[in-house]
C-alpha positions as CSV (number, residue, x, y, z in Angstrom):
1,M,-14.3,12.7,-29.4
2,L,-12.5,11.2,-26.4
3,T,-14.3,11.0,-23.2
4,T,-12.7,10.7,-19.8
5,L,-15.8,9.2,-18.2
6,A,-16.0,5.5,-17.9
7,P,-19.2,3.5,-18.5
8,P,-21.0,2.1,-15.5
9,D,-19.1,-1.2,-15.6
10,L,-15.8,0.6,-15.4
11,A,-16.7,3.8,-13.6
12,D,-15.6,2.7,-10.1
13,S,-12.5,0.9,-11.3
14,L,-10.9,2.9,-14.1
15,P,-7.4,3.6,-12.8
16,W,-6.9,6.9,-14.7
17,T,-8.9,10.1,-15.4
18,T,-7.0,11.3,-18.5
19,P,-6.8,9.2,-21.7
20,G,-3.2,8.3,-22.7
21,V,-1.2,5.4,-24.0
22,L,-2.6,2.1,-22.8
23,V,-0.3,-0.9,-22.9
24,G,-1.1,-4.5,-22.3
25,V,1.4,-6.3,-20.1
26,D,1.5,-10.0,-19.3
27,G,5.1,-10.4,-18.1
28,S,6.3,-11.9,-21.4
29,T,9.4,-10.6,-23.2
30,H,7.1,-9.3,-26.0
31,S,5.0,-7.4,-23.5
32,V,8.0,-5.9,-21.7
33,T,9.2,-4.7,-25.1
34,A,5.7,-3.2,-25.7
35,L,5.8,-1.5,-22.3
36,S,9.2,0.0,-23.2
37,Y,7.9,1.3,-26.5
38,A,4.8,2.7,-24.9
39,N,6.8,4.5,-22.2
40,Q,9.0,6.1,-24.8
41,L,6.0,7.1,-26.9
42,A,4.1,8.5,-23.9
43,R,7.1,10.6,-23.0
44,T,7.5,11.9,-26.5
45,L,3.8,12.7,-26.9
46,G,3.4,14.1,-23.4
47,L,0.6,11.6,-22.6
48,P,0.0,9.6,-19.5
49,L,1.0,5.9,-19.6
50,H,-1.4,3.3,-18.4
51,A,0.0,-0.2,-18.0
52,V,-2.6,-3.0,-17.5
53,L,-2.1,-6.7,-16.8
54,A,-5.4,-8.6,-17.3
55,W,-5.6,-12.0,-15.6
56,D,-8.1,-14.7,-15.1
57,Y,-8.2,-17.9,-13.1
58,P,-6.9,-20.9,-15.1
59,P,-9.7,-23.4,-15.7
60,P,-8.3,-26.2,-13.3
61,L,-8.6,-23.7,-10.4
62,Y,-12.3,-23.1,-10.7
63,Q,-13.0,-26.0,-8.4
64,D,-10.8,-24.3,-5.8
65,L,-12.2,-20.9,-5.9
66,A,-14.1,-21.5,-2.7
67,Y,-10.7,-21.1,-1.0
68,P,-9.9,-17.3,-0.6
69,Q,-6.2,-18.0,-0.4
70,V,-6.3,-19.2,-4.1
71,R,-7.9,-16.0,-5.2
72,T,-5.5,-13.9,-3.2
73,S,-2.5,-15.8,-4.5
74,V,-3.5,-15.5,-8.2
75,R,-4.3,-11.8,-7.8
76,A,-1.0,-11.2,-6.0
77,H,1.0,-13.1,-8.6
78,A,-0.5,-10.9,-11.4
79,G,0.4,-7.8,-9.5
80,E,3.9,-9.0,-9.0
81,R,4.3,-9.8,-12.7
82,L,3.1,-6.3,-13.7
83,R,5.4,-4.6,-11.0
84,D,8.4,-6.7,-12.3
85,A,7.8,-5.6,-15.9
86,I,7.5,-1.9,-14.8
87,D,10.7,-2.2,-12.8
88,A,12.5,-3.8,-15.7
89,V,11.6,-0.9,-18.0
90,L,11.7,2.1,-15.7
91,D,14.5,0.9,-13.4
92,G,12.8,2.5,-10.4
93,D,12.3,5.8,-12.1
94,E,8.5,5.9,-12.1
95,P,7.1,9.0,-13.8
96,P,4.2,10.7,-12.0
97,W,2.0,10.2,-15.1
98,L,2.2,6.4,-14.9
99,T,-0.8,4.4,-13.7
100,Y,-0.8,0.6,-13.5
101,D,-3.4,-2.0,-12.7
102,A,-3.7,-5.8,-12.6
103,R,-7.3,-6.6,-13.1
104,Q,-9.3,-9.8,-13.4
105,G,-10.7,-10.5,-16.8
106,A,-9.9,-12.0,-20.2
107,P,-6.9,-10.1,-21.6
108,A,-8.4,-9.2,-25.0
109,A,-11.8,-8.2,-23.6
110,T,-10.2,-6.2,-20.8
111,L,-7.9,-4.3,-23.1
112,L,-10.7,-3.6,-25.6
113,A,-13.0,-2.2,-22.8
114,L,-10.2,0.0,-21.4
115,S,-9.1,1.1,-24.9
116,R,-12.3,3.1,-25.1
117,Y,-10.7,5.5,-22.7
118,A,-7.2,5.7,-24.3
119,R,-5.7,7.6,-27.2
120,L,-3.6,4.6,-28.3
121,L,-3.3,0.9,-27.4
122,V,0.1,-0.7,-27.5
123,V,0.6,-4.5,-27.4
124,G,3.4,-6.9,-28.1
125,T,3.3,-9.3,-31.0
126,R,2.5,-12.2,-28.7
127,G,2.4,-13.1,-25.1
128,H,2.4,-16.3,-23.0
129,G,0.0,-18.2,-25.3
130,G,0.7,-21.7,-26.3
131,F,1.3,-21.2,-30.0
132,A,4.9,-20.0,-30.3
133,D,5.1,-20.1,-34.1
134,L,2.3,-17.6,-34.6
135,L,3.5,-14.2,-35.8
136,L,0.7,-12.4,-33.9
137,G,-0.9,-13.7,-30.7
138,S,-4.7,-14.0,-30.2
139,V,-4.8,-11.0,-27.9
140,S,-2.9,-8.8,-30.3
141,A,-4.9,-9.9,-33.3
142,T,-8.2,-9.3,-31.4
143,C,-7.1,-5.8,-30.3
144,V,-6.0,-4.9,-33.9
145,S,-9.3,-6.0,-35.2
146,H,-11.7,-4.6,-32.6
147,A,-10.1,-1.7,-30.7
148,P,-11.9,1.7,-30.9
149,C,-8.6,3.5,-30.8
150,P,-5.4,3.2,-32.9
151,V,-3.3,0.1,-32.0
152,V,0.5,-0.3,-32.2
153,V,1.9,-3.8,-32.3
154,V,5.5,-3.7,-31.3
155,P,7.7,-6.3,-32.9
156,R,9.8,-8.4,-30.5
157,T,13.0,-7.0,-32.2
158,W,12.3,-3.4,-31.3
159,R,14.9,-1.7,-29.1
160,V,14.7,1.6,-27.2
161,E,16.4,4.4,-29.1
162,S,18.5,6.9,-27.2
163,E,17.1,10.4,-26.8
164,T,20.0,11.8,-28.7
165,S,19.4,9.7,-31.9
């Protein structure tokens, strides 16, 4: 049974109240393709679409975290990447059932925690990781292995189908 209530660690920050299609976005081409697929699937199934970009401070910045402007800059950049991906897919036509959130945390762990409150998790085959030759990135592989809901991994070659086909 799906619950709409978040655990105490997410209760105050869960950006939605109705489980739907959760999609992980990092701004990469693969994640924009996943967002496009998730958008089409959410429309088809009549479910809300929840786009999430999980970010964390790169290790070299830990020494600079005492400076608030560093934290603000990294957080703002994450929000801009998510907004750019949404704009690229929706072209300014945001449906009322869309929620989006850029939140601090390791991407795989964040998506797994949020997927407890989704009907489906959608990810791209890989993101901005450093191993370009891998068929499946570490976040995607972790989600497939550990998510409590079904996971769709969208291949990079997937293209939006027209509504008439």
